[in-house]
N, C-alpha and C positions, 0 to 999 in steps of 0.2 A: 100429297100430305107432306108438310114440312117437318124436317127433323130438327133437333135442338141446335145442330151445327149450322142450320140454314136460317135460324131465327135470331134476330137481334132485339134484345130488350134492354132499354136504358134504366138503370137503377140508381137512385140517389145515394151517394157516399158522403159520410160525415168524417171530417178530420178534426181530431181533438187538438185544440191550439197549444196545449201544454205538452202532451206526450207524443203528438203527431201520429197517433194510432188511427187507423182507418176502421170505420164500422159501417154497416148497412142495415137498414130496417127491412129485412127480408127473411123469409123462412127457408131460403135456399141453403141446404147443408153444404153443397159444393162451394158456393161463394164464401160462406162463413169459414170453411176450411182454408180456402185460398187466402183470405184476409188474415186469418190467424197465422199462417205461414209467413206472409209478408211482414206482419207486425213483429213476429219473432226475429226475422232477419234484420229488421230495422233496429230492434233492441240490441242484438248481438253486435251490430256495427257501432252503435253508440258506446258499447262497453269496451271497444278496442283501445288498448293502451299504445296507440300510435299517433303521430302528428295528424291532427284534423280528422281523426277516426277513419283514416284511409287504410283499407286492407292491404297487407303486405303482398307482394307478387308471389304467385305460386312457385314452389320449388319444382323445376322441370323434371328432376329425377330424384326418386326417393333413395337416398344412399343406404338405408337399412335393408330395403328390398334387394338392392344390388349385392350387398354383402351376403345376405342370406342365400340368394341364388348361387353365388360363388361358393359358399360353404357347402351347399348341397351337392354341387358338382364335384368339389374336391373330396367329399365323403364318398360319393359314388366311385371316384377314381381309386380311392384307398381300398374300398371293398373289392373292386375289380382286381387290383394288384394282389390281394390276398386270395384270389380265386373264388370269392363269394359273389358270383355273378348275379344271382337272383337278388341279393341285397343291393348290389350296385344298380340294378334296374329300378328298384324302389326309390333310391335316392335321386336318380336322374328323373324319375316320374314326378317326385315332389318338387324338384327344381323347375321342371317344365310347367307344372301347375302354377307355381309362383310367378314365373316369367310371363306366362300367357294371360295372367289376370292383372297385369300392370294397367293403371289408368290410361285412357285413350290419349290424354294430352302429353304423355311421356314419349320421347323420341322413338319412332317405330324402328329405326335402324339399330338402336340398342337392343330392342326386343328380338329382332331378327338374328343378331349376333349371338345372343344368349341361347335362343331356341335352336339355332343351327348347331351349336356346339353340343347342347344337351341331347338332341335327337341323334347326332352322330355317335356320341358316346353310348347312348342306350342301344343303338343298333349294334355296336361292337359287343356289348354285354349279351344281347340276344344271340349273336352269332356264337359266342362262347358256350351258350346253352343249346346250340344247334336249333334255335327257334328261327329258322330261315325266313318264314313269312313275316314275322314281326320285325326282324332285322331289316328286311327289304322295305317295309313300310316306313320305318323310322329313318332309314337312310334317304329315302325319297323325300320325306318331309324336311330333312336337313337341307337337301339340295334346293327345295322350293324356297326355303328361307334365305339361302345364300348359295347362288349358283357358281360364282367365280371364287377361286381360292378355297375350295372345299373338296379337294381331290379324294380325301379319305372317304367322304360320304358317297361320292360317285363310285369309288372302288367297292365299298361295302355292299351297296345295292347290287352291283354287277355280280359280286361273289355269291350273294344270297340267291340271286336268280339262277346262277350256274349250279349251285348246290341243289336247287329244287328241280333241276333238269329243264328249266325254261331257257334253253340255250339261244334261241333266236332273239328273245327279248334281251337276254344278257348281252349278246353281241351288239344289238342296236344301242343299248344303254351305254356300254363301254365306249362305243364309237362316238356317241354324243358327248360323253365325258371328255374324251380326247380333243374334240372340237373346242370345248370350253376351256379346258385346263392346259391345252398344249400337249406335248409328248411327255406326259408324266409317267415316270418309270413303272409304278405299280399298275397303272391302267394299261400301259403297253403290254406288260407281262400277262395281265388278266385277259386281254383281248386275244393274245396268242394262245393261251390255254383254252379259251372258249372255241376258237377256230379249230384247234386240234381235236377237241371233243366232237365238234360238228362234223369234221372230216371222218372220224372213226364211225360216228353214227350213220353218216351217209354211205360209207362203204360196207356197212354190215347188213 
């Protein structure tokens, strides 16, 4: 039994010589809807106030969205400095929502930079609230968006894992961070602390 996708039916289309609108003498609602959409697009192109009715090239980055993402991040930073860590989390979350819903044609590298910074900052705010699991998840998401040049996020997840008592995971994570970031001071210090805790745990 053939489905609609496997069946081809030729239908006569009429082109209005004056308006150039397409019509079809058929009762198919789907076709009528498609033709209505196509005719609407044609009318909108004819109404363009550009040379030869040629559409302008799309703006690759929406500057308003970039500014709003930046403002939300700065607002989160301001609340964090005031000690209002829960409010900081809310601002960072709004910034992430805006950054992650950028149109797909905008540069993905820009999205990664924005998201990496916002996840890292929200991880820090979670840590201030001692929400270690949430902080660990956000720091990992930050690293996934930007692996190199993101030592703070590497450190924050390692610290969260250590605070949760997941010392073996923390050591492995910090070691991986050092492989990526080089001998970064905070990561070196963190790995030392983790190894000391593991030694104490092993001897007890």
